[in-house]
Backbone of each chain as ProteinMPNN parsed JSONL, in Angstrom:
{"seq_chain_A": "XXXXXXXXXXXXXXXXXXXXXXXXXXXXXXXXXXXXXXXXXXXXXXXXXXXXXXXXXXXXXXXXXXXXXXXXXXXXXXXXXXXXXXXXXXXXXXXXXXXXXXXXXXXXXXXXXX", "coords_chain_A": {"N_chain_A": [[96.469, -11.634, -365.164], [93.375, -12.722, -366.453], [93.183, -14.765, -369.356], [91.859, -13.538, -372.286], [89.208, -14.654, -374.422], [88.208, -14.647, -377.713], [84.979, -14.545, -379.084], [82.428, -15.108, -381.481], [79.333, -14.359, -383.222], [78.144, -15.599, -386.178], [76.781, -14.202, -389.141], [75.241, -14.306, -392.329], [74.69, -11.945, -394.727], [72.566, -10.866, -397.396], [71.687, -8.664, -398.595], [69.215, -6.261, -399.827], [65.855, -7.413, -399.703], [66.318, -9.787, -398.566], [66.451, -12.248, -395.962], [68.645, -12.46, -393.098], [71.089, -14.921, -392.873], [71.498, -17.06, -390.263], [72.738, -19.002, -387.447], [70.46, -20.389, -386.437], [68.685, -20.421, -388.605], [70.131, -21.828, -390.538], [70.386, -24.239, -389.215], [67.751, -25.042, -389.216], [67.374, -25.592, -391.959], [69.178, -27.724, -392.25], [67.973, -29.596, -390.584], [65.59, -30.036, -391.91], [66.589, -31.309, -394.134], [67.607, -33.573, -392.9], [65.335, -34.809, -391.723], [63.511, -34.857, -393.775], [61.237, -33.371, -393.72], [59.36, -30.516, -393.041], [57.692, -30.144, -390.879], [58.686, -31.945, -388.911], [61.25, -30.913, -388.615], [60.723, -28.372, -387.621], [59.583, -29.055, -385.166], [61.782, -30.241, -383.909], [63.346, -28.008, -383.525], [61.84, -26.574, -381.84], [60.037, -24.669, -382.724], [57.126, -23.233, -384.342], [55.28, -24.832, -387.013], [54.357, -22.968, -388.795], [56.092, -20.733, -388.354], [58.507, -21.904, -389.162], [57.92, -22.43, -391.823], [57.58, -19.863, -392.866], [60.159, -18.789, -392.475], [61.618, -20.446, -394.223], [60.353, -19.829, -396.622], [60.981, -17.117, -396.931], [63.664, -17.256, -397.453], [63.988, -17.585, -400.125], [64.558, -15.138, -401.21], [67.255, -14.871, -400.939], [68.569, -15.837, -403.081], [68.479, -18.038, -405.64], [65.71, -18.825, -405.88], [63.368, -21.263, -404.52], [64.296, -22.86, -401.472], [63.597, -25.236, -400.522], [62.118, -28.258, -401.617], [59.197, -30.09, -402.569], [58.652, -33.593, -402.169], [57.38, -36.669, -403.385], [57.036, -39.941, -402.572], [55.898, -42.992, -403.177], [53.771, -43.678, -400.588], [54.624, -41.598, -399.105], [54.86, -38.202, -398.381], [56.979, -35.481, -398.507], [59.534, -33.041, -397.635], [62.448, -31.708, -399.093], [65.834, -30.439, -399.232], [66.32, -28.068, -401.706], [68.634, -27.394, -404.426], [69.369, -24.647, -404.099], [68.977, -24.295, -401.377], [70.78, -26.14, -400.309], [73.117, -24.905, -401.136], [73.122, -22.574, -399.597], [73.415, -23.607, -396.998], [75.91, -24.886, -397.225], [77.561, -22.708, -397.792], [77.349, -21.156, -395.455], [78.338, -22.909, -393.463], [80.891, -23.315, -394.379], [82.011, -20.742, -394.23], [81.827, -20.488, -391.484], [83.609, -22.473, -390.602], [86.054, -21.453, -391.571], [86.142, -19.09, -390.15], [86.281, -20.085, -387.533], [88.807, -21.287, -387.589], [90.348, -18.994, -387.921], [89.751, -17.661, -385.52], [90.906, -19.374, -383.657], [93.624, -18.906, -384.151], [93.691, -16.154, -383.571], [93.001, -16.175, -380.87], [95.135, -17.556, -379.799], [96.984, -15.564, -379.933], [96.055, -13.581, -378.281], [96.695, -11.448, -375.726], [96.644, -9.566, -372.769], [98.042, -6.592, -373.039], [100.085, -4.344, -371.326]], "CA_chain_A": [[95.163, -11.279, -365.749], [92.789, -13.845, -367.184], [93.395, -14.716, -370.802], [90.568, -13.378, -372.954], [88.909, -15.521, -375.559], [87.283, -13.998, -378.639], [83.865, -15.359, -379.568], [81.597, -14.333, -382.405], [78.159, -14.955, -383.846], [78.23, -15.363, -387.621], [75.571, -13.997, -389.95], [75.493, -13.987, -393.746], [73.637, -11.064, -395.247], [72.476, -10.929, -398.851], [71.208, -7.371, -399.082], [67.836, -6.159, -400.272], [64.804, -7.911, -398.816], [66.661, -11.143, -398.123], [66.728, -12.382, -394.536], [70.013, -12.786, -392.729], [71.283, -16.33, -392.569], [72.213, -17.235, -389.004], [72.835, -20.388, -386.989], [69.153, -21.017, -386.308], [68.105, -20.639, -389.931], [70.887, -22.9, -391.177], [70.025, -25.469, -388.501], [66.435, -25.436, -389.728], [67.568, -26.226, -393.274], [69.834, -29.021, -392.043], [67.001, -30.525, -389.993], [64.661, -30.411, -392.984], [67.329, -32.289, -394.935], [67.73, -34.799, -392.099], [64.044, -35.459, -391.464], [62.652, -34.885, -394.96], [59.939, -32.857, -393.288], [59.392, -29.213, -392.354], [57.008, -30.331, -389.604], [59.594, -32.559, -387.932], [62.363, -29.988, -388.377], [60.207, -27.318, -386.742], [59.422, -29.654, -383.838], [63.118, -30.427, -383.326], [63.873, -26.692, -383.149], [60.935, -25.956, -380.867], [59.292, -23.549, -383.306], [55.898, -23.701, -384.979], [55.376, -25.113, -388.444], [54.15, -21.704, -389.509], [57.346, -19.97, -388.28], [59.489, -22.582, -390.008], [57.539, -22.271, -393.22], [57.853, -18.468, -393.235], [61.625, -18.672, -392.595], [62.017, -21.13, -395.46], [59.819, -19.089, -397.765], [61.711, -15.852, -397.074], [65.026, -17.52, -397.935], [63.985, -17.464, -401.586], [65.117, -13.831, -401.574], [68.725, -14.92, -400.848], [69.268, -16.271, -404.277], [67.883, -18.565, -406.856], [64.427, -19.496, -405.732], [63.011, -22.046, -403.343], [65.374, -23.613, -400.835], [63.031, -26.541, -400.178], [61.186, -28.748, -402.624], [58.363, -31.203, -402.11], [58.81, -34.836, -402.913], [56.376, -37.693, -403.106], [57.572, -41.258, -402.892], [54.938, -43.964, -402.689], [52.759, -43.069, -399.714], [55.285, -40.575, -398.288], [55.048, -36.855, -398.884], [57.946, -34.813, -397.647], [60.263, -31.882, -398.145], [63.895, -31.849, -399.034], [66.525, -29.22, -399.625], [66.608, -27.818, -403.112], [70.035, -26.959, -404.582], [69.591, -23.31, -403.527], [69.073, -24.478, -399.921], [72.067, -26.796, -400.035], [74.184, -23.916, -401.342], [73.136, -21.673, -398.444], [73.982, -24.338, -395.866], [77.349, -25.089, -397.439], [78.221, -21.411, -397.693], [77.404, -20.741, -394.042], [79.219, -23.804, -392.702], [82.265, -23.088, -394.82], [82.436, -19.475, -393.613], [81.96, -20.766, -390.048], [84.87, -23.205, -390.387], [87.185, -20.548, -391.784], [86.122, -18.157, -389.025], [86.762, -20.811, -386.351], [90.264, -21.4, -387.732], [90.932, -17.68, -387.655], [89.619, -17.345, -384.089], [91.935, -20.151, -382.945], [94.878, -18.146, -384.261], [93.541, -14.884, -382.845], [93.009, -16.444, -379.43], [96.513, -17.876, -379.406], [97.763, -14.325, -379.858], [95.454, -12.583, -377.391], [97.255, -11.207, -374.394], [96.401, -8.201, -372.346], [99.325, -5.892, -372.923], [99.968, -3.14, -370.506]], "C_chain_A": [[94.643, -12.456, -366.568], [93.005, -13.658, -368.686], [92.035, -14.581, -371.481], [90.423, -14.346, -374.124], [87.864, -14.831, -376.427], [86.227, -14.995, -379.111], [83.013, -14.496, -380.493], [80.335, -15.104, -382.768], [78.215, -14.597, -385.322], [76.849, -15.145, -388.225], [76.02, -13.797, -391.394], [74.343, -13.12, -394.232], [73.717, -11.023, -396.772], [71.96, -9.638, -399.454], [69.745, -7.41, -399.474], [66.851, -6.68, -399.242], [65.164, -9.265, -398.209], [66.917, -11.18, -396.62], [68.202, -12.689, -394.312], [70.087, -14.257, -392.345], [72.08, -16.435, -391.271], [72.156, -18.704, -388.578], [71.469, -21.077, -386.952], [68.545, -21.361, -387.667], [68.802, -21.796, -390.642], [70.551, -24.242, -390.541], [68.663, -25.976, -388.984], [66.572, -26.152, -391.067], [68.204, -27.609, -393.126], [68.852, -30.052, -391.473], [65.945, -30.953, -391.008], [65.308, -31.493, -393.853], [67.392, -33.639, -394.214], [66.407, -35.557, -392.015], [63.184, -35.613, -392.718], [61.281, -34.305, -394.672], [60.104, -31.518, -392.587], [58.765, -29.346, -390.971], [57.953, -30.885, -388.542], [60.774, -31.652, -387.615], [61.932, -28.886, -387.408], [60.086, -27.837, -385.311], [60.784, -29.79, -383.156], [63.718, -29.1, -382.854], [63.012, -26.01, -382.096], [60.249, -24.711, -381.403], [58.063, -24.106, -384.012], [56.147, -23.998, -386.459], [55.27, -23.822, -389.239], [55.418, -20.858, -389.53], [58.398, -20.574, -389.199], [59.184, -22.335, -391.48], [57.849, -20.856, -393.712], [59.361, -18.253, -393.409], [62.103, -19.252, -393.925], [61.572, -20.327, -396.683], [60.609, -17.808, -398.024], [63.111, -16.056, -397.662], [65.125, -17.523, -399.456], [64.71, -16.202, -402.016], [66.65, -13.813, -401.511], [69.361, -15.265, -402.182], [68.37, -16.759, -405.377], [66.641, -19.4, -406.616], [64.324, -20.347, -404.494], [64.186, -22.845, -402.8], [64.9, -25.006, -400.447], [62.117, -26.973, -401.314], [60.405, -29.925, -402.059], [58.772, -32.468, -402.842], [57.72, -35.806, -402.492], [56.959, -39.029, -403.514], [56.629, -42.297, -402.321], [53.893, -43.262, -401.839], [53.337, -41.916, -398.902], [55.363, -39.252, -399.028], [56.016, -36.142, -397.953], [58.551, -33.591, -398.297], [61.742, -32.216, -398.136], [64.537, -30.553, -399.503], [66.697, -29.181, -401.132], [68.067, -27.364, -403.222], [70.314, -25.58, -403.982], [69.737, -23.392, -402.009], [70.383, -25.129, -399.523], [73.209, -25.794, -400.142], [74.277, -22.969, -400.138], [73.789, -22.346, -397.235], [75.493, -24.487, -396.027], [78.129, -23.789, -397.27], [78.404, -20.986, -396.238], [78.397, -21.6, -393.275], [80.672, -23.623, -393.108], [82.81, -21.794, -394.194], [82.685, -19.684, -392.116], [83.274, -21.498, -389.757], [86.076, -22.287, -390.537], [87.301, -19.545, -390.634], [86.658, -18.829, -387.759], [88.276, -20.975, -386.402], [90.947, -20.08, -387.407], [90.877, -17.352, -386.162], [90.62, -18.136, -383.252], [93.268, -19.408, -382.968], [94.823, -16.865, -383.44], [93.647, -15.124, -381.344], [94.383, -16.88, -378.934], [97.314, -16.595, -379.167], [97.236, -13.313, -378.852], [96.138, -12.548, -376.03], [96.857, -9.793, -374.022], [97.735, -7.526, -372.13], [99.138, -4.595, -372.163], [101.013, -2.117, -370.897]], "O_chain_A": [[95.402, -13.103, -367.29], [93.007, -12.54, -369.2], [91.155, -15.417, -371.276], [91.406, -14.783, -374.722], [86.783, -14.475, -375.957], [86.536, -16.127, -379.485], [82.9, -13.287, -380.294], [80.272, -16.327, -382.642], [78.321, -13.423, -385.676], [75.882, -15.817, -387.866], [77.059, -13.189, -391.648], [73.178, -13.509, -394.16], [74.796, -11.13, -397.356], [71.812, -9.524, -400.67], [69.113, -8.466, -399.454], [66.995, -6.42, -398.048], [64.394, -9.822, -397.426], [67.522, -10.263, -396.065], [68.909, -13.121, -395.223], [69.256, -14.764, -391.592], [73.209, -15.952, -391.192], [71.587, -19.54, -389.281], [71.338, -22.221, -387.387], [67.972, -22.434, -387.857], [68.155, -22.636, -391.268], [70.443, -25.256, -391.229], [68.454, -27.179, -389.14], [65.957, -27.196, -391.283], [67.805, -28.555, -393.807], [68.894, -31.228, -391.834], [65.463, -32.086, -390.975], [64.659, -32.46, -394.251], [67.25, -34.697, -394.827], [66.356, -36.772, -392.206], [62.239, -36.402, -392.732], [60.288, -34.688, -395.291], [60.892, -31.395, -391.65], [59.237, -28.744, -390.007], [58.02, -30.374, -387.425], [61.248, -31.62, -386.48], [62.673, -28.516, -386.497], [60.444, -27.143, -384.359], [60.924, -29.49, -381.97], [64.501, -29.069, -381.905], [63.404, -24.991, -381.527], [59.915, -23.802, -380.643], [57.971, -25.31, -384.251], [57.088, -23.488, -387.066], [55.987, -23.609, -390.217], [55.793, -20.322, -390.573], [59.092, -19.86, -389.923], [60.082, -22.065, -392.277], [58.321, -20.671, -394.833], [59.793, -17.615, -394.368], [62.883, -18.633, -394.649], [62.321, -20.171, -397.648], [60.877, -17.451, -399.171], [63.672, -15.154, -398.285], [66.223, -17.471, -400.01], [65.389, -16.18, -403.043], [67.278, -12.86, -401.971], [70.548, -15.018, -402.394], [67.603, -16.0, -405.968], [66.533, -20.532, -407.087], [65.085, -20.184, -403.54], [64.967, -23.427, -403.553], [65.708, -25.86, -400.083], [61.421, -26.148, -401.905], [60.885, -30.656, -401.192], [59.19, -32.418, -403.999], [57.213, -35.75, -401.371], [57.332, -39.225, -404.67], [56.564, -42.469, -401.104], [53.208, -42.356, -402.312], [52.628, -41.314, -398.096], [55.863, -39.18, -400.15], [55.869, -36.206, -396.732], [58.132, -33.165, -399.373], [62.219, -32.933, -397.257], [63.883, -29.689, -400.088], [67.161, -30.141, -401.747], [68.672, -26.989, -402.218], [71.385, -25.364, -403.415], [70.522, -22.651, -401.417], [71.018, -24.739, -398.544], [74.149, -25.822, -399.348], [75.373, -22.606, -399.711], [74.606, -21.742, -396.539], [76.256, -24.247, -395.092], [79.212, -23.77, -396.685], [79.472, -20.519, -395.842], [79.213, -21.076, -392.517], [81.576, -23.761, -392.285], [83.934, -21.765, -393.693], [83.629, -19.131, -391.551], [83.966, -21.185, -388.788], [87.007, -22.334, -389.733], [88.399, -19.196, -390.202], [87.404, -18.213, -386.997], [88.955, -20.823, -385.386], [91.97, -20.038, -386.723], [91.84, -16.826, -385.604], [91.127, -17.632, -382.25], [93.951, -19.293, -381.95], [95.76, -16.526, -382.717], [94.306, -14.365, -380.633], [94.753, -16.609, -377.792], [98.201, -16.549, -378.314], [97.885, -12.3, -378.592], [96.138, -13.534, -375.293], [96.748, -8.925, -374.888], [98.464, -7.829, -371.185], [98.163, -3.866, -372.345], [101.067, -1.035, -370.311]]}, "seq_chain_B": "XXXXXXXXXXXXXXXXXXXXXXXXXXXXXXXXXXXXXXXXXXXXXXXXXXXXXXXXXXXXXXXXXXXXXXXXXXXXXXXXXXXXXXXXXXXXXXXXXXXXXXXXXXXXXXXXXX", "coords_chain_B": {"N_chain_B": [[72.87, -15.243, -408.305], [72.667, -13.491, -405.247], [75.51, -11.966, -403.741], [76.815, -13.185, -400.795], [77.5, -11.687, -397.618], [79.63, -11.921, -394.921], [79.036, -11.262, -391.521], [79.814, -10.34, -388.184], [79.392, -10.395, -384.575], [81.526, -9.35, -382.129], [82.773, -10.74, -379.108], [84.591, -10.684, -376.06], [85.521, -13.115, -373.857], [86.242, -13.923, -370.438], [86.096, -15.925, -368.689], [85.112, -17.613, -365.614], [83.606, -15.512, -363.175], [83.638, -13.229, -364.575], [82.35, -10.545, -366.58], [81.239, -10.554, -370.027], [83.058, -8.942, -372.515], [81.811, -6.629, -374.674], [80.772, -4.744, -377.605], [79.223, -2.605, -376.565], [80.043, -2.368, -373.9], [82.761, -1.782, -374.166], [82.544, 0.614, -375.526], [81.415, 2.174, -373.537], [83.597, 2.371, -371.741], [85.383, 3.784, -373.379], [83.987, 6.161, -373.647], [83.96, 7.092, -371.039], [86.637, 7.639, -370.779], [86.842, 9.648, -372.683], [85.096, 11.69, -371.732], [85.823, 11.959, -369.097], [84.167, 11.237, -367.054], [81.79, 9.227, -365.468], [79.089, 9.71, -365.322], [78.538, 11.421, -367.536], [79.323, 9.74, -369.606], [77.484, 7.656, -369.337], [75.145, 9.025, -369.939], [75.61, 9.681, -372.62], [75.452, 7.177, -373.741], [72.878, 6.545, -373.278], [72.095, 5.129, -371.025], [71.464, 4.413, -367.518], [73.148, 6.05, -364.748], [73.543, 4.278, -362.708], [73.434, 1.736, -363.968], [75.67, 1.989, -365.626], [77.666, 2.237, -363.717], [77.558, -0.231, -362.434], [78.256, -1.95, -364.567], [80.905, -1.106, -365.001], [81.994, -1.689, -362.505], [81.757, -4.473, -362.398], [83.604, -5.235, -364.291], [86.014, -5.432, -363.059], [86.443, -8.076, -362.515], [87.534, -9.112, -364.796], [90.235, -8.923, -364.781], [92.92, -7.229, -363.593], [91.917, -5.702, -361.339], [90.34, -2.495, -360.652], [88.843, -0.785, -363.393], [88.439, 1.826, -363.755], [89.456, 4.926, -362.423], [89.267, 7.392, -359.828], [89.699, 10.929, -360.192], [90.931, 14.03, -358.958], [91.033, 17.338, -359.702], [91.814, 20.472, -358.897], [88.808, 22.123, -358.782], [87.483, 20.145, -359.98], [86.034, 16.992, -360.047], [86.45, 13.768, -361.235], [86.351, 10.848, -363.401], [88.613, 8.477, -364.667], [90.091, 6.244, -367.113], [91.635, 3.488, -365.713], [94.799, 1.721, -365.891], [94.106, -1.024, -366.227], [91.6, -0.808, -367.413], [92.228, 0.536, -369.778], [93.734, -1.442, -370.981], [91.795, -3.409, -371.491], [90.171, -2.11, -373.386], [92.018, -1.694, -375.474], [92.664, -4.328, -376.136], [90.22, -5.356, -377.041], [89.662, -3.678, -379.25], [91.831, -4.204, -380.853], [91.525, -6.941, -381.424], [89.157, -6.687, -382.814], [89.952, -5.224, -385.074], [91.683, -7.067, -386.314], [89.891, -9.091, -386.819], [88.164, -7.783, -388.59], [89.853, -7.414, -390.785], [90.235, -10.083, -391.474], [87.594, -10.779, -392.152], [87.204, -9.224, -394.42], [88.851, -10.556, -396.256], [87.592, -13.066, -396.196], [85.072, -12.414, -397.195], [85.712, -11.588, -399.756], [86.193, -14.047, -400.835], [83.801, -15.375, -400.718], [81.442, -17.177, -402.363], [78.49, -18.487, -403.735], [78.546, -21.747, -404.221], [77.579, -24.257, -406.453]], "CA_chain_B": [[72.599, -15.274, -406.856], [73.289, -12.37, -404.531], [76.762, -12.31, -403.08], [76.642, -13.041, -399.348], [78.516, -10.962, -396.861], [79.696, -12.395, -393.537], [79.096, -10.233, -390.475], [79.894, -10.97, -386.867], [79.472, -9.58, -383.373], [82.66, -9.831, -381.338], [82.747, -10.696, -377.639], [85.749, -11.282, -375.401], [85.135, -13.708, -372.571], [87.39, -14.059, -369.531], [85.854, -17.068, -367.813], [84.727, -17.363, -364.221], [82.498, -14.59, -362.917], [83.856, -11.994, -365.325], [81.38, -10.283, -367.646], [81.745, -10.594, -371.398], [83.34, -7.614, -373.062], [81.224, -6.486, -376.002], [80.879, -3.399, -378.174], [78.626, -1.6, -375.693], [80.868, -2.195, -372.702], [83.986, -1.105, -374.584], [82.16, 1.996, -375.842], [81.267, 2.854, -372.244], [84.936, 2.701, -371.246], [85.944, 4.841, -374.23], [83.287, 7.424, -373.357], [84.46, 7.554, -369.735], [87.947, 8.212, -371.075], [86.632, 10.886, -373.431], [84.426, 12.726, -370.948], [86.341, 12.043, -367.729], [82.989, 11.221, -366.179], [80.871, 8.101, -365.681], [77.762, 10.294, -365.53], [78.401, 11.881, -368.927], [79.429, 8.571, -370.482], [76.202, 6.95, -369.256], [74.17, 9.841, -370.662], [75.899, 9.552, -374.054], [75.028, 5.836, -374.176], [71.449, 6.371, -373.008], [71.847, 4.209, -369.909], [71.492, 5.124, -366.243], [74.435, 6.066, -364.052], [73.639, 3.048, -361.916], [73.788, 0.653, -364.893], [77.06, 2.207, -366.051], [78.551, 1.984, -362.577], [77.584, -1.688, -362.221], [79.066, -2.52, -365.658], [82.306, -0.775, -364.725], [82.426, -2.411, -361.3], [81.876, -5.906, -362.706], [84.772, -5.468, -365.153], [87.154, -5.783, -362.206], [86.645, -9.533, -362.548], [88.238, -9.486, -366.03], [91.684, -8.911, -364.725], [93.746, -6.743, -362.496], [91.355, -4.654, -360.501], [89.444, -1.461, -361.16], [89.113, -0.299, -364.736], [88.251, 3.273, -363.708], [89.942, 5.514, -361.176], [88.801, 8.759, -359.594], [90.747, 11.945, -360.101], [90.486, 15.344, -358.494], [91.954, 18.38, -360.159], [91.209, 21.741, -358.55], [87.41, 21.984, -358.364], [86.876, 19.111, -360.819], [86.146, 15.583, -359.691], [86.064, 12.984, -362.405], [86.796, 9.459, -363.494], [89.345, 8.177, -365.899], [90.403, 4.83, -367.261], [92.832, 2.949, -365.087], [95.53, 0.872, -366.856], [93.354, -2.255, -366.515], [90.54, -0.433, -368.345], [92.867, 0.805, -371.076], [94.147, -2.729, -371.563], [90.6, -4.07, -372.029], [89.763, -1.406, -374.61], [92.995, -1.964, -376.53], [92.545, -5.728, -376.502], [88.997, -5.533, -377.824], [89.76, -2.981, -380.54], [92.823, -4.904, -381.678], [90.865, -8.161, -381.908], [88.154, -6.248, -383.791], [90.65, -4.877, -386.329], [92.17, -8.297, -386.955], [88.695, -9.777, -387.302], [87.667, -7.052, -389.763], [90.744, -7.763, -391.895], [89.927, -11.455, -391.887], [86.277, -10.813, -392.816], [87.386, -8.688, -395.781], [89.366, -11.664, -397.08], [86.556, -14.105, -396.286], [84.001, -11.942, -398.068], [86.21, -11.633, -401.133], [86.146, -15.429, -401.303], [82.475, -15.995, -400.592], [80.586, -17.363, -403.537], [77.612, -19.634, -403.57], [78.925, -22.769, -405.188], [76.495, -25.221, -406.641]], "C_chain_B": [[73.338, -14.132, -406.16], [74.546, -12.844, -403.816], [76.572, -12.127, -401.571], [77.79, -12.274, -398.722], [78.47, -11.438, -395.41], [79.829, -11.215, -392.587], [79.142, -10.94, -389.129], [79.766, -9.924, -385.766], [80.577, -10.181, -382.515], [82.377, -9.72, -379.848], [84.077, -11.258, -377.148], [85.291, -11.833, -374.066], [86.389, -13.999, -371.757], [87.214, -15.213, -368.56], [85.433, -16.64, -366.419], [83.531, -16.431, -364.102], [82.602, -13.325, -363.766], [82.789, -11.792, -366.396], [82.053, -10.386, -369.01], [81.926, -9.176, -371.904], [82.733, -7.552, -374.462], [81.299, -5.021, -376.426], [80.346, -2.337, -377.208], [79.495, -1.308, -374.48], [82.148, -1.425, -373.035], [83.702, 0.364, -374.886], [81.989, 2.799, -374.551], [82.631, 3.276, -371.704], [85.557, 3.833, -372.065], [85.294, 6.193, -373.927], [83.689, 7.975, -371.991], [85.808, 8.236, -369.936], [87.806, 9.576, -371.756], [86.113, 12.011, -372.549], [85.039, 12.931, -369.564], [85.232, 11.96, -366.707], [82.106, 10.016, -366.508], [79.473, 8.631, -365.991], [77.563, 10.702, -366.993], [78.485, 10.721, -369.919], [78.106, 7.809, -370.514], [75.147, 7.692, -370.069], [74.359, 9.678, -372.178], [75.434, 8.201, -374.602], [73.532, 5.612, -373.979], [71.166, 5.317, -371.953], [71.956, 4.992, -368.6], [72.898, 5.097, -365.647], [74.63, 4.758, -363.303], [74.055, 1.859, -362.79], [75.253, 0.764, -365.316], [78.016, 1.833, -364.916], [78.68, 0.48, -362.34], [78.432, -2.37, -363.305], [80.552, -2.324, -365.372], [82.816, -1.597, -363.543], [82.654, -3.895, -361.593], [83.127, -6.219, -363.53], [86.046, -5.732, -364.351], [87.496, -7.258, -362.339], [87.375, -9.998, -363.812], [89.737, -9.565, -365.831], [92.261, -8.368, -363.45], [93.147, -5.553, -361.787], [90.554, -3.627, -361.272], [89.851, -0.97, -362.544], [88.981, 1.216, -364.804], [88.831, 3.782, -362.387], [89.428, 6.943, -361.065], [89.971, 9.722, -359.711], [90.124, 13.254, -359.622], [91.511, 16.363, -358.943], [91.314, 19.727, -359.888], [89.783, 21.522, -358.084], [86.718, 20.852, -359.126], [87.109, 17.72, -360.24], [85.694, 14.763, -360.887], [86.54, 11.558, -362.314], [87.642, 9.328, -364.744], [89.68, 6.7, -365.939], [91.688, 4.504, -366.528], [93.544, 2.066, -366.124], [94.776, -0.414, -367.206], [92.225, -1.983, -367.519], [91.086, -0.152, -369.734], [93.24, -0.499, -371.769], [92.944, -3.458, -372.174], [90.171, -3.44, -373.348], [90.716, -1.755, -375.762], [92.874, -3.395, -377.048], [91.345, -5.953, -377.426], [89.141, -4.905, -379.204], [90.786, -3.654, -381.454], [92.223, -6.189, -382.264], [89.855, -7.806, -383.006], [88.81, -5.901, -385.138], [91.114, -6.135, -387.062], [91.001, -9.088, -387.546], [88.156, -9.111, -388.567], [88.537, -7.356, -390.989], [90.443, -9.158, -392.418], [88.601, -11.514, -392.645], [86.352, -10.234, -394.225], [87.869, -9.787, -396.728], [88.283, -12.722, -397.3], [85.476, -13.685, -397.273], [84.437, -11.866, -399.526], [86.05, -13.041, -401.709], [84.773, -16.063, -401.293], [81.723, -16.017, -401.922], [79.68, -18.53, -403.222], [77.941, -20.635, -404.65], [77.844, -23.831, -405.26], [77.061, -26.555, -407.091]], "O_chain_B": [[74.498, -13.854, -406.462], [74.625, -13.98, -403.348], [76.212, -11.041, -401.118], [78.902, -12.232, -399.249], [77.431, -11.374, -394.753], [80.619, -10.298, -392.81], [78.57, -12.018, -388.965], [79.997, -8.735, -385.985], [80.564, -11.375, -382.214], [81.812, -8.729, -379.383], [84.623, -12.19, -377.738], [84.739, -11.106, -373.24], [87.453, -14.284, -372.306], [88.071, -15.457, -367.711], [85.404, -15.452, -366.097], [82.559, -16.555, -364.847], [81.744, -12.447, -363.681], [82.37, -12.749, -367.046], [83.276, -10.314, -369.125], [81.054, -8.323, -371.74], [83.103, -8.336, -375.336], [81.82, -4.174, -375.7], [80.959, -1.28, -377.054], [79.664, -0.156, -374.081], [82.565, -0.537, -372.291], [84.497, 1.245, -374.557], [82.374, 3.966, -374.485], [82.8, 4.412, -371.26], [86.184, 4.735, -371.508], [85.955, 7.232, -373.946], [83.751, 9.19, -371.806], [86.086, 9.277, -369.341], [88.537, 10.521, -371.456], [86.611, 13.136, -372.599], [84.804, 13.957, -368.927], [85.329, 12.536, -365.623], [81.722, 9.805, -367.659], [78.759, 8.07, -366.822], [76.549, 10.37, -367.607], [77.803, 10.72, -370.944], [77.657, 7.372, -371.574], [74.358, 7.082, -370.791], [73.386, 9.553, -372.922], [75.068, 8.089, -375.772], [72.979, 4.618, -374.45], [70.114, 4.678, -371.979], [72.481, 6.106, -368.581], [73.723, 4.248, -365.987], [75.727, 4.203, -363.265], [74.919, 1.071, -362.405], [75.98, -0.229, -365.359], [79.043, 1.193, -365.139], [79.773, -0.023, -362.079], [79.229, -3.258, -363.004], [81.35, -3.255, -365.487], [83.925, -2.13, -363.575], [83.611, -4.497, -361.106], [83.648, -7.333, -363.475], [87.042, -6.202, -364.901], [88.661, -7.65, -362.287], [87.791, -11.154, -363.891], [90.438, -10.201, -366.619], [92.12, -8.951, -362.375], [93.792, -4.513, -361.648], [90.143, -3.865, -362.407], [91.031, -0.768, -362.831], [89.367, 1.827, -365.8], [88.701, 3.125, -361.355], [89.186, 7.614, -362.068], [91.103, 9.377, -359.37], [88.948, 13.531, -359.858], [92.694, 16.271, -358.615], [90.363, 20.101, -360.574], [89.555, 20.815, -357.101], [85.522, 20.62, -358.951], [88.246, 17.327, -359.978], [84.656, 15.05, -361.482], [87.061, 11.116, -361.29], [87.403, 9.996, -365.75], [89.57, 5.994, -364.937], [92.706, 5.173, -366.707], [92.942, 1.704, -367.135], [94.803, -0.849, -368.358], [91.929, -2.823, -368.369], [90.493, -0.543, -370.739], [93.085, -0.643, -372.982], [93.055, -4.055, -373.245], [89.849, -4.141, -374.308], [90.283, -2.066, -376.871], [92.971, -3.641, -378.251], [91.439, -6.64, -378.444], [88.787, -5.518, -380.211], [90.627, -3.671, -382.674], [92.394, -6.483, -383.448], [89.716, -8.527, -383.994], [88.288, -6.242, -386.199], [90.955, -6.252, -388.277], [91.108, -9.672, -388.624], [87.742, -9.793, -389.505], [88.023, -7.535, -392.093], [90.4, -9.395, -393.625], [88.488, -12.21, -393.655], [85.648, -10.693, -395.125], [87.369, -9.932, -397.843], [88.078, -13.207, -398.412], [85.017, -14.489, -398.085], [83.623, -12.058, -400.43], [85.805, -13.213, -402.904], [84.594, -17.168, -401.804], [81.423, -14.975, -402.504], [80.072, -19.459, -402.516], [77.662, -20.42, -405.83], [77.277, -24.24, -404.247], [76.307, -27.505, -407.305]]}, "name": "protein", "num_of_chains": 2, "seq": "XXXXXXXXXXXXXXXXXXXXXXXXXXXXXXXXXXXXXXXXXXXXXXXXXXXXXXXXXXXXXXXXXXXXXXXXXXXXXXXXXXXXXXXXXXXXXXXXXXXXXXXXXXXXXXXXXXXXXXXXXXXXXXXXXXXXXXXXXXXXXXXXXXXXXXXXXXXXXXXXXXXXXXXXXXXXXXXXXXXXXXXXXXXXXXXXXXXXXXXXXXXXXXXXXXXXXXXXXXXXXXXXXXXX"}
């Protein structure tokens, strides 16, 4: 019998009105950090600026305020992750790493017993 | 900051042409076992008999043949889980229990660190 492999999709929920943090949302935050721009992050994900902006805005409800802050440097205006946004990304990626380690162990032990 | 809670959806994959075993598929097998009938199991899940039959038929590719077998007892004709079907259910539920235990530990440790 083929050996099964357990796979999961991770979500972090915060209760109340807060949106659920999933891979796509975390990727959006990471891309904003990378590009310094919500517009470019949205383009890289193939979503509209408006959708990206709404996702980012809703993430305020996860914790301690805005996850993105504006910055102005010389002639450049951009966005970067605020500490609350960095905390969300770190939390999700850490949970993901621990989950991946656990799944490796679980999959080593998975056998179909009859 | 609100305390996050990790949640996951479990799937077992078997590679090749085999379908992925998920909560709905496992529930279908459990309901067939409970009712002794694909028809009644499909009704309980709100899916058509045809959809249920196709799901069950495709699960052959996960391992060692048919997951459901026909039985005839007196005037009753029904279906019940074959050993291959029981093995799939047990495997999924065991992986789910181990995953739930791990998530309890993970969630105890989840804090947003700044």
